DOVEXKOL-615084 format. One record per residue (C-alpha): residue number from 1; residue in one letter; x negated, y negated, z negated. Coordinates in Angstrom, 1 decimal. Layout:
N
    n  res    east   north      up
  NUM    a       X       Y       Z
...
END
This chain:
350
    n  res    east   north      up
    1    m   -49.2   -18.5    28.1
    2    a   -48.1   -20.5    25.1
    3    h   -48.1   -23.7    27.2
    4    i   -46.0   -22.0    29.9
    5    h   -43.4   -20.9    27.3
    6    i   -43.3   -24.4    25.8
    7    k   -42.6   -25.9    29.3
    8    k   -39.9   -23.3    29.9
    9    l   -38.3   -24.1    26.5
   10    d   -38.3   -27.9    27.3
   11    k   -36.3   -27.2    30.5
   12    v   -33.6   -25.2    28.6
   13    e   -30.4   -27.2    28.3
   14    r   -29.4   -27.8    24.7
   15    i   -25.7   -27.1    23.9
   16    e   -24.3   -28.9    20.9
   17    v   -21.9   -26.7    18.9
   18    d   -19.0   -28.4    17.2
   19    e   -18.8   -28.0    13.5
   20    e   -16.1   -25.7    12.4
   21    d   -13.1   -27.5    11.1
   22    t   -12.7   -26.3     7.5
   23    a   -10.1   -28.9     6.6
   24    v    -6.9   -27.7     4.9
   25    m    -3.7   -29.3     3.8
   26    n    -3.6   -31.1     0.5
   27    i     0.1   -31.4    -0.5
   28    s     2.4   -31.5    -3.5
   29    f     6.2   -31.6    -3.8
   30    p     7.1   -34.2    -6.5
   31    v    10.4   -33.8    -8.3
   32    s    12.8   -36.7    -7.7
   33    v    15.1   -36.8   -10.7
   34    m    16.0   -34.3   -13.4
   35    p    19.0   -32.2   -12.4
   36    g    21.6   -30.6   -14.7
   37    k    21.0   -27.2   -16.4
   38    i    22.9   -25.4   -13.7
   39    i    21.8   -26.0   -10.1
   40    v    24.5   -24.1    -8.3
   41    e    27.2   -21.5    -9.0
   42    a    28.5   -19.3    -6.2
   43    e    31.6   -17.1    -6.7
   44    n    33.0   -14.5    -4.3
   45    i    31.0   -15.8    -1.3
   46    s    31.8   -14.0     1.9
   47    k    30.6   -14.7     5.4
   48    s    31.3   -13.1     8.8
   49    y    30.1   -13.8    12.3
   50    g    33.0   -12.7    14.4
   51    k    33.6    -9.0    13.5
   52    k    30.2    -8.7    11.8
   53    q    30.4    -9.0     8.0
   54    v    27.2   -10.3     6.5
   55    l    28.1   -11.2     2.9
   56    r    31.1    -9.9     0.9
   57    n    32.2   -11.3    -2.5
   58    v    28.7   -12.4    -3.6
   59    d    28.1   -14.1    -7.0
   60    l    25.0   -16.1    -7.7
   61    k    24.0   -18.5   -10.5
   62    v    20.9   -20.6   -10.2
   63    d    19.5   -22.4   -13.2
   64    r    17.2   -25.4   -13.4
   65    k    13.5   -24.4   -12.7
   66    d    14.4   -20.9   -11.5
   67    k    11.9   -19.4    -9.1
   68    i    13.8   -17.0    -6.9
   69    a    12.8   -14.7    -3.9
   70    f    15.4   -13.5    -1.4
   71    v    14.2   -10.1     0.1
   72    g    15.7    -7.4     2.2
   73    q    16.3    -6.3     5.8
   74    n    16.8    -8.7     8.6
   75    g    20.5    -9.4     9.2
   76    q    21.5    -8.7     5.6
   77    g    22.4   -12.3     4.8
   78    k    19.3   -13.9     3.3
   79    s    19.1   -16.9     5.6
   80    t    22.9   -17.0     5.7
   81    l    23.2   -17.5     1.9
   82    a    20.4   -20.1     2.1
   83    k    22.4   -22.1     4.7
   84    i    25.6   -21.8     2.6
   85    l    23.7   -23.2    -0.5
   86    v    22.6   -26.2     1.5
   87    g    26.1   -26.7     3.1
   88    e    24.9   -26.0     6.6
   89    i    27.6   -23.4     7.5
   90    d    31.1   -22.7     6.4
   91    y    32.1   -19.7     4.2
   92    e    34.8   -18.1     2.1
   93    g    34.6   -18.4    -1.7
   94    v    33.7   -21.0    -4.2
   95    l    30.4   -23.0    -4.4
   96    k    29.9   -25.4    -7.3
   97    p    26.8   -27.6    -7.0
   98    g    25.2   -28.9   -10.3
   99    h    24.7   -32.5   -11.5
  100    n    22.0   -34.6    -9.8
  101    v    21.0   -31.8    -7.5
  102    q    18.9   -32.9    -4.5
  103    i    18.0   -30.1    -2.2
  104    g    15.1   -30.0     0.3
  105    y    15.7   -27.3     2.9
  106    f    13.1   -25.8     5.3
  107    a    14.9   -23.5     7.8
  108    q    13.2   -20.6     9.6
  109    n    13.5   -22.5    12.9
  110    q    13.0   -25.9    11.4
  111    a    10.3   -26.8    13.9
  112    e    12.9   -26.4    16.8
  113    y    14.8   -29.3    15.4
  114    l    11.9   -31.7    16.1
  115    d    12.4   -34.1    19.0
  116    g     9.7   -33.2    21.6
  117    k     9.9   -36.7    23.2
  118    k     8.7   -38.4    20.0
  119    t     5.1   -38.6    18.8
  120    v     4.1   -37.2    15.5
  121    l     3.9   -40.7    13.9
  122    d     7.3   -41.7    15.3
  123    t     8.9   -38.5    14.0
  124    m     7.7   -39.4    10.5
  125    i     8.5   -43.1    10.6
  126    d    12.1   -42.4    11.8
  127    a    12.6   -40.0     8.9
  128    a    11.1   -42.3     6.3
  129    n    12.8   -45.0     4.3
  130    e    11.6   -48.4     2.9
  131    s    10.2   -46.8    -0.2
  132    n     7.9   -44.2     1.5
  133    r     7.3   -45.6     5.0
  134    s     4.0   -47.0     3.9
  135    k     2.9   -43.5     2.8
  136    v     3.6   -41.9     6.2
  137    r     0.0   -41.9     7.5
  138    d    -1.3   -40.6     4.1
  139    i     1.2   -37.7     4.2
  140    l     0.3   -36.9     7.9
  141    g    -3.4   -36.9     6.9
  142    a    -2.6   -34.4     4.1
  143    f    -1.1   -32.2     6.8
  144    l    -4.2   -32.5     9.0
  145    f    -2.7   -35.0    11.4
  146    r    -5.5   -37.6    11.5
  147    g    -6.8   -40.3    13.8
  148    e    -5.5   -40.0    17.4
  149    e    -3.6   -36.8    16.5
  150    v    -0.7   -38.8    15.1
  151    e    -0.1   -40.1    18.7
  152    k     0.4   -36.6    20.1
  153    y     3.9   -35.8    21.4
  154    v     5.8   -33.1    19.5
  155    r     6.3   -31.1    22.8
  156    v     2.6   -30.4    23.1
  157    l     2.1   -29.2    19.5
  158    s     1.4   -25.6    18.7
  159    g     3.7   -23.5    16.5
  160    g     1.6   -24.1    13.5
  161    e     1.3   -27.8    14.1
  162    r     5.1   -28.1    14.4
  163    n     5.6   -26.2    11.2
  164    r     3.2   -28.6     9.4
  165    l     5.0   -31.6    10.8
  166    a     8.4   -30.1     9.6
  167    l     6.9   -29.6     6.1
  168    a     5.5   -33.2     6.2
  169    k     9.0   -34.5     6.9
  170    l    10.3   -32.6     3.9
  171    l     8.2   -34.8     1.6
  172    l    10.0   -37.9     2.8
  173    q    13.2   -36.9     1.2
  174    p    14.0   -37.0    -2.6
  175    l    14.3   -33.4    -3.9
  176    n    14.4   -31.4    -7.1
  177    v    15.3   -28.1    -5.4
  178    l    13.4   -26.4    -2.6
  179    i    15.0   -23.8    -0.4
  180    m    12.6   -22.4     2.1
  181    d    13.2   -19.8     4.8
  182    e    10.0   -18.1     6.0
  183    p     7.9   -21.3     5.5
  184    t     4.6   -19.5     6.4
  185    n     5.6   -18.7    10.0
  186    h     2.8   -19.8    12.3
  187    l     0.6   -21.1     9.5
  188    d    -3.0   -20.0     9.3
  189    i    -4.3   -18.3     6.2
  190    q    -5.9   -21.5     4.7
  191    s    -2.8   -23.6     5.2
  192    k    -0.6   -20.8     3.8
  193    n    -2.7   -20.7     0.7
  194    v    -2.6   -24.5     0.2
  195    l     1.2   -24.4     0.6
  196    k     1.4   -21.6    -2.0
  197    e    -0.7   -23.7    -4.5
  198    a     1.6   -26.7    -3.9
  199    l     4.7   -24.5    -4.6
  200    k     3.1   -23.0    -7.7
  201    s     2.8   -26.5    -9.2
  202    f     6.3   -27.6    -8.1
  203    e     8.2   -28.3   -11.3
  204    g    11.7   -28.0    -9.7
  205    t    13.9   -25.1    -8.7
  206    l    12.6   -22.9    -5.9
  207    i    14.3   -20.3    -3.6
  208    l    12.1   -18.6    -1.1
  209    v    13.2   -16.3     1.8
  210    s    10.2   -14.3     2.8
  211    h     8.9   -10.8     3.8
  212    d     5.3   -11.8     2.9
  213    r     4.4   -10.1    -0.4
  214    d     1.1   -11.8    -0.6
  215    f     2.7   -15.2    -0.3
  216    l     5.5   -14.4    -2.8
  217    h     3.0   -13.0    -5.4
  218    g     2.9   -15.3    -8.4
  219    l     5.5   -17.7    -7.0
  220    t     8.8   -16.3    -8.3
  221    d    10.2   -14.8   -11.5
  222    k    13.5   -13.5   -10.1
  223    t    14.1   -11.3    -7.0
  224    y    17.4   -10.8    -5.2
  225    e    17.7    -7.8    -2.8
  226    f    20.2    -8.2     0.1
  227    k    21.7    -4.9     1.1
  228    d    25.1    -3.7     2.4
  229    h    26.7    -7.2     2.2
  230    k    25.8    -7.6    -1.5
  231    i    22.9    -8.9    -3.5
  232    k    21.2    -7.2    -6.5
  233    e    19.2    -9.1    -9.1
  234    f    15.8    -7.9   -10.4
  235    l    14.6   -10.0   -13.4
  236    g    10.9   -10.0   -12.3
  237    d     8.5   -11.1    -9.6
  238    i     8.0    -9.3    -6.3
  239    d     5.7    -6.7    -7.8
  240    f     8.3    -5.8   -10.4
  241    y    10.9    -5.5    -7.7
  242    l     8.7    -3.1    -5.6
  243    e     7.8    -1.1    -8.7
  244    q    11.5    -0.7    -9.6
  245    r    12.3     0.3    -6.0
  246    e     9.3     2.6    -5.9
  247    l     7.9     0.9    -2.8
  248    r     4.4    -0.1    -1.8
  249    n     5.4    -3.1     0.3
  250    l     8.4    -5.1     1.6
  251    r     8.2    -3.3     5.0
  252    e     9.1    -0.1     3.2
  253    a    12.3    -1.6     1.9
  254    e    13.4    -1.9     5.5
  255    k    12.0     1.5     6.5
  256    k    13.5     3.4     3.6
  257    s    17.2     2.6     4.4
  258    k    16.5     3.2     8.1
  259    i    15.1     6.6     7.4
  260    i    18.2     7.6     5.4
  261    s    20.4     6.8     8.3
  262    s    18.3     8.8    10.7
  263    q    18.2    11.9     8.6
  264    s    21.7    12.9     9.8
  265    t    20.8    12.5    13.5
  266    d    20.1    16.2    13.9
  267    q    23.6    17.1    12.6
  268    k    25.3    14.6    14.9
  269    a    23.2    15.6    17.9
  270    q    25.3    18.7    18.3
  271    k    28.4    16.6    19.1
  272    n    26.6    14.7    21.8
  273    t    26.4    15.6    25.5
  274    y    23.2    17.0    26.9
  275    e    22.2    13.7    28.5
  276    e    22.8    11.8    25.2
  277    r    20.7    14.4    23.3
  278    k    18.0    14.0    25.8
  279    k    18.0    10.2    25.5
  280    i    18.1    10.4    21.7
  281    k    15.0    12.7    21.8
  282    s    13.2    10.2    24.0
  283    l    14.0     7.3    21.7
  284    h    12.9     9.3    18.7
  285    n     9.6    10.0    20.4
  286    k     9.1     6.3    21.1
  287    l    10.1     5.5    17.5
  288    s     7.5     7.9    16.1
  289    k     4.8     6.2    18.3
  290    v     5.8     2.7    17.1
  291    e     5.9     3.9    13.5
  292    a     2.4     5.3    13.9
  293    e     1.2     2.0    15.3
  294    i     2.9     0.1    12.4
  295    n     1.2     2.3     9.8
  296    k    -2.2     1.9    11.5
  297    l    -1.9    -1.9    11.7
  298    e    -0.6    -2.2     8.1
  299    r    -3.7    -0.3     6.9
  300    e    -6.0    -2.6     8.9
  301    i    -4.3    -5.7     7.5
  302    k    -4.4    -4.3     4.0
  303    n    -8.2    -3.6     4.3
  304    i    -8.7    -7.2     5.6
  305    d    -6.7    -8.6     2.6
  306    a    -8.9    -6.5     0.3
  307    e   -12.1    -7.9     1.9
  308    l   -10.7   -11.5     1.4
  309    v   -10.2   -10.8    -2.3
  310    l   -13.7    -9.4    -2.7
  311    d   -15.6   -12.0    -0.7
  312    y   -13.4   -14.7     0.9
  313    d   -16.2   -17.0     2.2
  314    k   -18.1   -14.2     3.8
  315    t   -15.0   -12.7     5.4
  316    i   -13.7   -15.9     7.0
  317    s   -17.2   -16.8     8.3
  318    t   -16.9   -13.9    10.8
  319    p   -16.6   -15.4    14.3
  320    g   -13.0   -15.3    15.5
  321    f   -11.7   -14.0    12.1
  322    f    -8.6   -16.2    11.9
  323    d    -7.6   -15.5    15.5
  324    s    -8.1   -11.8    15.1
  325    y    -6.2   -11.7    11.7
  326    q    -3.3   -13.7    13.1
  327    k    -3.0   -11.5    16.2
  328    k    -2.7    -8.4    14.0
  329    k     0.1   -10.1    12.0
  330    n     1.9   -11.2    15.2
  331    k     1.5    -7.7    16.6
  332    l     3.0    -6.2    13.5
  333    d     6.0    -8.5    13.7
  334    e     6.5    -7.5    17.4
  335    l     6.3    -3.8    16.5
  336    m     8.8    -4.2    13.7
  337    e    11.2    -5.8    16.1
  338    k    10.6    -3.1    18.7
  339    w    11.2    -0.4    16.0
  340    e    14.4    -2.1    14.9
  341    a    15.6    -2.3    18.5
  342    l    14.9     1.5    19.0
  343    e    16.9     2.3    15.8
  344    n    19.8     0.2    17.0
  345    q    19.8     2.1    20.4
  346    i    19.8     5.4    18.6
  347    a    22.7     4.3    16.3
  348    k    24.8     3.2    19.3
  349    i    24.5     6.6    21.0
  350    d    25.3     8.4    17.7
END
């Protein structure tokens, strides 16, 4: 019987399993030159898109080595102010840049500006200058583009790969100020952690637009909340801001103001027609279901984050962990967008 089993085993086809790629980015953002004490002063900054007012008479002063977080609801002007600071869009008011200020800017849709017809290597070479062209391959290697991967065309890259390439391009320009709008979009957990460590060691001035509390934790010492066309300063990190606002997470900052606006719905409903009231009721039912899904998913993500803190190596060794975790994050973003769309529909009927 033993010989029979041995013969059967000899006939079994061996399948070689590829080793898991545990490589992560290894990056740093060197400061180019020492800027003046004041990085930028903004006075009475206002911005409208057509009839929609986004910012109204906003004042902001950024000093050298400030570490700032921009937080608040979508559409309240976080990205708009970031674009104004880097001179990407026009505005009303006065903006005074400081001496020797060199800004590196990472836009939320930065990856979309990459030329899909170019290869990864050509993208970097074209962006480089004589002083750093020789470092292009080293920088790409630090961002996990190694060997034949540098010959890939940008159009075939995944969302995460495009973001890594956009970050790599950022290192080719001289900078002492970093303004980054949602830099962790599409990045896996490991890459996000490496980026965070690089930003922690960055000795220049940092402005981060983000809704990711875990990423912001330990990175900033000032928080600006964007609300009702204005900004409010909190002299502390993201945890201090949430404590002052009596919130558990950044999602609640969005929910809280939305709930306030929905409290008067019952009073307004009496003025609406029967069909409108019927539609509002249906929308509220949908809204309740979406909120329940959001709460459930947030609890699941919170539990996973807690497991990562307790035993990181064991948690990430679970088969399919990263894919599963990212799917939950993506699903949460989709639900938040759906929830906001439902709120807007209700507001239009009211």
